C-alpha positions, 0 to 999 in steps of 0.5 A: 490576512485571514480567509473569509469564513465561507471560503474556509468552509468551502476549502474544508469541504473539498479537503474532506472530499479529497481525504475520503477519496485518498483513503478509499484508494489506499484501501483499494490497493490493499484489496487489489493486492489481496485479490491478485495475490490469491489469483496469482496463487491459483494460476501458479497451481494450474501451471504447476499441475500442468507442467510439474515444474516445481522442484522436488525435495529429493532432486532439488539443486540449490539453483532449482530452489533459488529459481523457485523462490526467486521466480515463483514465490517472489510475486506473492511476497511483493503482493503482501508487501503492498499491504504492509505500509500503513498510515503510521509508516507512510512517508513524512510530509515535508515542511510541516511544523509539528507544533502547529498541527494537533493531529486530531484526524488520525489520533495518536494515543501517545499524543492525546492520552485522555479525552480532555487532551483530545477535546482541547486539541480539536477545539484549538485546531486549524482544520484546513491545516489539519486536513491538508496535512492528512491529505498529503500524508495519506496521498504519500501512502497511496503512492507508496502502495501503488508503486509496490502494487505495480512492482508486484504485477511486473514480478508476476508477469515476469514469473509467468513469462519465465514459466512459459519459456521453461515449458516451451524450452522443454517441448523443443 
């Protein structure tokens, strides 16, 4: 039995709102990662200038280089890793029949090569199903970015704690 038209339009309206919110959150993680990455870089520069603890090329040992890259630089790479996952690399949505979806919200040019192809797909789309798929797809991307962002924050906190411990050890 099909839904009444007003219920479908209400459902579609709320799915559109959900999609807009999820897309905004995904973009926010990109922005946060960029800002925190830059902030982390400035903070490391302050720590480096005060402690002068970075390994010098002429006196570096393999351990010092590995510690520098593993402790100091790793958080920067992890913040950059937040930016990598895009809509195309988002985790797959389970239980989706590819044939029933026209994929007209996020247009893949390999699927819709011409304006006519896209028009036909849009005209025959089940918009509630299309929106539901897109909300799930982008939500999975949001969760992936969130996890990577939190991991980068923990790495930065560990890095600062390690540098603090090294400074305290040198003083004692």
